[in-house]
N, C-alpha and C positions, 0 to 999 in steps of 0.2 A: 709445285711447278718449278720453283727456282732450283730445288734439289735435283729434279729430273734434268733440267737444262744443264746444270753443272756436270752431272754424270755423263750426259751426251758429249759435252765438250771434252771431257777427259778421255773418252773413248776415241774421239775424233783426232786428238793430238798425234798419237803415233801414226795413225793412218795418213794424216795430212803430211806429216814430215817425210814419210816414206814415199808418198805419191809424187812429190814435186821433183825430187832428184835435181837434175840440171834444168828442168823445164821451168818456165815462168809461172807464177801464180796467176790464175785466170779470174779476174774480178769483173763482174758485170754490175753496173749501177743504173738506176732508172733514169737519172738526169745527169747532165754534163757537170753540174756544180759538184755533185757527189763524186763524179768521175775525176774531176780536177783535184779535189782534196785527197781522194784515195791515191791518186798518182803522186802527190807530194809525199804521202806517208810510205807507200810501197816502193817508190822509186823504180830503179831498173829491175827489181825483183819480180815485177808484175806486168801483165798486159791488161789494160783497163778498157772496157767497152761500155759506152753509155748509150742507152736505148733511145731516149727522147732528145732530139736536137735542141740546141739552145734557142733556136728561132721558132720554136713551135710551142703551143700551149700544152703544158704537161698534163692538164686535166683530161685531154681528149686524144691521146695517142692512139692511132689505129693499129690494132693487133695484126701482125703479118708473120708469115712463116719464117722470114729472115730473123725476126726478133727471138723466136723460139730457138732457132739454130744458134744464135749468139749466146743463149743461156744454157745450152745443152751440156757444155763441158765446164761451166763455171765452178770455181772452188768457193767463191763468196759472192752472194747477191746482196746489194745494198740498196735500200729504198728510202725515199724521203719519209714515207709514213704519214700518219694523221689523215689517212684516206685520200691523199692526193692521187694515188695511182689506182683507186678503187675500181675504176672502169676497165682496167687493162692488165694489172699485175696478175690476177688470178688465171686468166686464159693463157698468158705466156708461161707461167709456172706449170700449169697443167700440160700445155703442149710441148714443153721442152723435155719433159720426162727425166728430169735431173733430181734424184731423190735427196741429194746433198743440200739443196737450197730451198727446201720446203719451209714454210713458216714454222717457227718453234725449234728448228734445228740449228746447229752451230754455223752452217753455211748461209743462213739467212739473217741479215742484220737490218734492223730498223734504226736509221740514223737519228730519229727524233727522240730516242729514249730519254735523253738527259737534257734536251734543249730547253731554253726559256720560252714558254708558250704564251701567246697572246690570243685574245678573243675566244677563249674557251666558253662555250654556251653555258649559261646557268639555268636555263629552262629547257623544257622538252622542245625539240625542233622537228620540223616537217618540211616537205617540199615547198610549202607556201613561203618559206623564208628564202627560197632560192638555193643556190649551191653552197650551203653552210656546212662546215665540217664539225662533227660533234666533238672531236678531240682538240679543236682550236684551229686557228689559221695556219695552214701548212707551209707558208712561204718564209719559213724561219731563217733560211740560209742568207737572206739579205741583211740580217744582223751579223756583223763580223764576230761578235762574241759567240754567237751560235756556231759560226764557222769553226771557231776554236774548239768548241765542245765536240762538234762532229768529228774533227780531226782526231781528238783523243779517243772517242768512241771507236773509230775505225782502227786506230793503232792498237787498242786493247784487244779487239776481236782478232786481228791479224796475228798478234802475239800469242793468243791462245791456240789458233789454228796452226801456226807455223813458228813454234817456239825457237827453232834454230836461228831465226832471223829477228828475234826480239830486240836485240841491241840496235840493229839497223833501223827498225821501225821507231824506236825511241829517239834515236839521233835525228831522224827525219822529222818526227813530230816536234821536237824542240826547235829545229831550224824553222819549220813552218810557223810555229807560234811566235818565235822571235821576230820573224819578218812581218807577221800580221800585227803584232804589238807595236812595232816601230812605225808601221804605216798608220796605225790608229792614233798613237800618242806623240809620235816624233822621237827621234833618236835621243835627244837630250833628256826627256822625261824618263824614258826606258832605262837609261844609264844611271839615273839618280834615284829611281824608285823601283820596288818590286812590281813587275807588271801585274801580278795577281792583285796587289793592293790597288793599283790604278783602276783595274776593271771593277773591283768590288766597290770602290768609292764612286766611280762613274755610274754604276748601276743604282746605287742607293742615293745618288744626287748630292754627295758631299765632296766630290773631287775639287770643285772650285774653292771651297773653304779650306781644304787641306793645303792646296797650293798657295792660296793667299796667305795663310798663316806662316808659311815658310818662305815667302817671297819668291815663289817659283812660277807665278802665273805666266810670265813672259817665256817660260820654257816650253809651253804647250806647242806641239807641232802636229804634223800629219793630218789625217782626216778630221780629227777633233778641232784643230785650229781653223781648218778651212770652213767647217760648218758652224763654228761658234758664233759668228756675227748674225746668223740667221735663226738662232734658236727662238722658238715661239712663233715663227711664221707659219701661216696656214697655206696648205696646198690642196689641190684636187687631184685624184687619180682615176684611172678608168676602172680598174678592178681592185679588189682588196689585196693586192700583191705587195704593197709598199709599206704596210703598217710597221713591220719590224725595222726597216731602215729609218722611217720617220721617228719611231720611238727611240731608237739608239741615238739619233742626232738632234732630238728636241724639236722636231717639226710636228705640226698638227694637221691631220687629214680631216677636212671639214665635210667632204662629200666625195662620192664616186659617181662616175658617169653611168655605171650600171645601177638601175634602181634597186636591184637585189643581185647578189653574186650569181654570175652566169646568165643574167637576163639582159638582153640588148637595151640600149637607151631608148626611151620613148620621148616624143616631143614635149609632153607635159613635164616629164622629169628633167629634161634639159633646161626648160624654162626655169624650173625651181633652182637648179644648180647655178645657172647664170645669175640668178638673184643673189645666191650666197656668195658667189665670186665677187660681185660688186659690193655687197654688204661688208665683207671681210677684207677687201682689198687683196684678193688672192692674185699672186703674180705667176704661179706655175701650175700647169696641168701636166701630170706625169703619167706616161703609159708605155706599154711594151710594144715592140715592132709588129707583133702578129695580130694586133687589133686594128680595125679601120680607124683612121684619124678624122673621119667625117664629123662625128659628134663633137670631138674636141675642138676642131677648127671652127665649127659653128659657134661655140662658146667664146673662143678667142676673138673671133671677128666682132662680137658684141660687147666684149668686156675689156679687151686689151691684155688679157692674160697671155702668157707665153707657153706654147706646147713644147715639151721635151719628150721625144720618143727615144727610149734607151733600153738596151737589153736588160732583162732581169735574170738571165742565166748565161753561163759561160758559153761562148760561141754564138750568142744571139746577134752580135755585131763583131766585126773584125777585131776591134780593139779589146774586146772581152775574151782574151785568149786563154786566161786561166782565172781561178777564183779571186786572187788578189787584184788582178787587173780589172775584173768585173766590178768589184766594189769601188776601186779607184775611178773607173769610168763614170759610174753612176754619181758618186760624190762630186766629181768635177763638173759634170753637166748640170746637176741640181744647183750647185753653188753659182755657176756661171749665170744660170737663168734668174736666180733670186737676186744676184748682184747686178742684174741689168746688162750683162756683157753678151 
């Protein structure tokens, strides 16, 4: 299969290079988060269209003719993958009649190919478990390290399809990663250490010891410094959308308001969650804008926890204007709530 894919890409290279001429590369992404990252990498060379708005649940996008039309002339289709779009990607790809972006072809890119995955089931699953994804939790973009991986995956595919612009894609990728690294670790750490080393140490849990051994603990900045005082704190979320963010910054999700993924809260389940909130001293209930706040407010009224409604995708709120601004917005709001501000 890998040899076939490589052969297809080699065939596609001269065709793609000839096709674009002075026209922009037409990229269609399933979500705004992928659209933002693709925009960083392609820059002015591409026109990027995102199908699912950031203020809508990406599990349940309604298939419309306009979405098929948007994909009809796409040079590259980029999906979140891990079955997030399972209910609507197929009908759009069938309806758009664009042979270049069919699954398995060079013009179809699954952005999840190399990301760090969480909650991959280890047992056979069925609908009784709710909306569980067999390849793992698909909300991986809320881990900024995965955002970094996705950017590289997109740059690699664009460079294969449009090799004439490979240098531009590489420069844009390095610029994006540099900005993301600085926002994660702070300017001082990024200047003193290889960012790849910082990420590797943070992922394996040895960054603190490295910095302490060199007397650099005070140099921590960015999102890591903001979240550091709250590591180990327990939170509650509405849907299992926030596990990647929580994992990256050392928070623990002790419960969801949904009894099972995709199943609305029941009175009995909310009573149980309220008990956990009191038991663990949970200060924060975190949820997206497109869910009702009724259940969360019911628990807040009985426990004193604070509700934070914040976008989990680019464009979900005005401040979440691009991918880096999205992560910045979420981190700031979470820290403000946990800090009592």
